[in-house]
N, C-alpha and C positions, 0 to 999 in steps of 0.2 A: 864504396857502398853498393854500387850497381852489381858487382860480382856476387854479392850475397842475395840478389833478387832474381837470379836466373834459374833457380830450381826450388822446389818445395811449394809450400802452401801460398806464399806471396809472390809467385813468379810474375814478372812483368811481361806483358804482351809486346814482343819486339818484331813480330812478323811484318815485313814490308815497311819498317820504320827507319828513320834516320837516328842513329845513336850518337849522342854527343858526350864526350868524356873530357875531364880535366882533373887536376889534383894539385895538392900542395906538396912541393918537393921536400920540405922539411918534415912532413908527416909520412910521406911515402917515397922512399928511395927507388931508384930505377929497378932494382931486383924485385922489389915488392910489386911495382907496377907490372913488370913482366909476368910475375906469377898470377896476378889478377887477370891479365889478358889471356894467358894460357888456360886458366880456368874457364873463361868465356869461350875460348876456341874449342876446348874439349867438350863443352856443353852445347855446341852448335849455334852459338850466338851469331857468329859471322857468316853462317849459311842462311840466316833468316833476314838480316837487315838489308836495307837498300843503299845505305851510305853511312859514312862515319865523319863526324865533325870533331876535330881535335881543338881544344881550347888551351888555356894557360897551364904551364907546368915549368917551374924553374927549380933546378937542383944544383947544389954547389959543384957537382961533378961536371956540369955543362952538358950532360946527356939530354937530348931533346925527347919529348914524348913521342914525336913522330918517328924518331929512330927506333924507339922501343916497339912502337906499333908495327912498323914495317919489318923489324926483325922477327916479330911474333907471327905476323900474318903471311909473310913470304910473298905471295902473289895474290892479293885480294881480287875478288871479282865484282867490286863495287867502288864507287868514287870515294875518295878521302880528301877532305879539305882541312886546312889549318888556319886558324885565326887567333889573335890574342885579345879579342874583345868579349870573351865570356869566361867566367870562372872567378878566381880569387884575386885577379889583377885590378889595377886602377880603372881601366876602361872596360865598361860592360855594355852589352846590348840586351834587349829583351828577347827572349826566346819564347814564342807563343806555342807552348806545348799542346799537342792535339790538333793543331792547324795543318791542313794539307800543304805539303811543300815538295819541291823537286830539287835534287842535288846533282850537280855535275862538277867537272873540273873547275868551272868558273865561279862556283859558289852555290848558295842556297837561294831559291826563289819561292816565295809564298804563292800558292795557286788557289788560295781561298782567303776571303776576307776574314780577318780575326778581330776587327775593331768595329764596335757598333757606333753608328753615327747618331 
């Protein structure tokens, strides 16, 4: 869905943001995911983001989403992390969209309170 929001009237602001992606393998085979990522690459998405968080993706081929990402990006200039706790899987975490965060090889850390007490 995200690849349809990178150009046009409903473009999403991705400048200096952490992009998180996941998908259902039975709906989107590896070739389709690769095409989506190339569309993002050709439209400058990966030149604007500060990091990439990869979530769930299981396909019967066994090809991992992180393999598809790395094949597409070749040598990204931002941190990439992989977890299985968001997406369509059984284990989910809350992602506070719009909250300031920092990403590095060790994970994502919130640098702003996102819960009102």
